[in-house]
N, C-alpha and C positions, 0 to 999 in steps of 0.2 A: 508592667513587665518591661524591663530594659531591652535594648536591641540585642544584647548578647543572649538573654534568656529566650527571646523570640527566635533567634538563629538556632539555638540549641533545640528548642521544641520543634522547629521546622525540620531540622536534621533527623531527629528521632522519628517524627511522623513520616518522613520520606523513607526511612529505613523500614518502618513497619509496612508501608504501602508496597515497597519493593518485595519484601518477604511474602506478602499476600499474593502478589502477581506471580511470584515463583511457585507458590503452592498451587495456585490455580492452573498454571501451565503444566505442572507435574501431574495433577489430577486428570486434566484433559488428555495428556499423553498416555496415561495409564488406561483410561477408558478406551481410547482409540486403539491401543495395542491389544487390549482384551477383545474388542469387537473384531479387529482384523484377524486375531487368532481363531475366533469362532466363526470366521467367514461371514461377518455381518456387513451389510451395506453401510458405508460411512457418509453417503450423500454425494451430490454432484450427478454427473451423467452416468447412467447404468453402463457398466462395462459390457462391451460386445462379447457375446458368448454366454451371458448369464441373465437370469431373470431374478427379480426380487420377490421372495416369498412373503406371505402375510406377516411372518414374525421378523422380517428384516434380513433373513439369511439369503446369501447369494446362492442360487441353484443353477447348475449348468443347463443351458438350453441346447438340446440335442441338435437342432437344425443349425444354429449358429456355431456350435462346436465343430460340426461337419464342415461348415464354410471355412473356419479357421484352419482346420486340417488341410483343406484343399489349397488355401492360400500358402501355407507352409510348403506343401508339396510343389506348387508351381514356382515358388521363390527358390526352392532347392534345385529346380531345373534351370535356374538362371533367368527367369522371366522378369521383366521390369514391372514396377507397380501398376503402370498403365495397362500392360498386357494382362496382368493378373485380374485387374478390374474388368477388362473386356471378357476374359474367359469366364469369370464369375457371372457376368451379365448374360453370357451365352447359356450358362447353367441355370439361369432364372433367379439369381441372387442379386437383388437391387442394392448396391452399395450406397446409393444416394440416401438410403434410410438408416445407414449405420450410425449409431450414436445419437440419433434423434429420438426424443421422447414426445409423446402426444402432448400437444399444447405448447410446444416450444415457440419462440418468437418467430422463427422462420416459417413454421407451418401456419401460424396465425396470419402472417403477411400473405402467404400464398393463397389461403382461403379467401382473404379479403379481395385479392386481385382477381380471383376467379368469379367472385360474386358481382 
């Protein structure tokens, strides 16, 4: 095959690969949109205020939703984030645990340090 033929073949194969990447990107976007529409958990850290059901659906956590409502109320009164954190701590809500999942790296390090 001459160099012009190789160049043409490479160009065609590159275009096919690009089209396949585009199709993959579109399929992933469609699946994520569908999951988001059905309130499914998409991965990452569990959003505060929700629990993940066995089927992957996000379900509101009553206690955390109450904490969110309290945060909004305090913020509406003009309190700083630090003051809100202190008020929630006084209410018995430990914000140091917000966003942490069991088995996270930070928790493993803390358990090692205690041992």
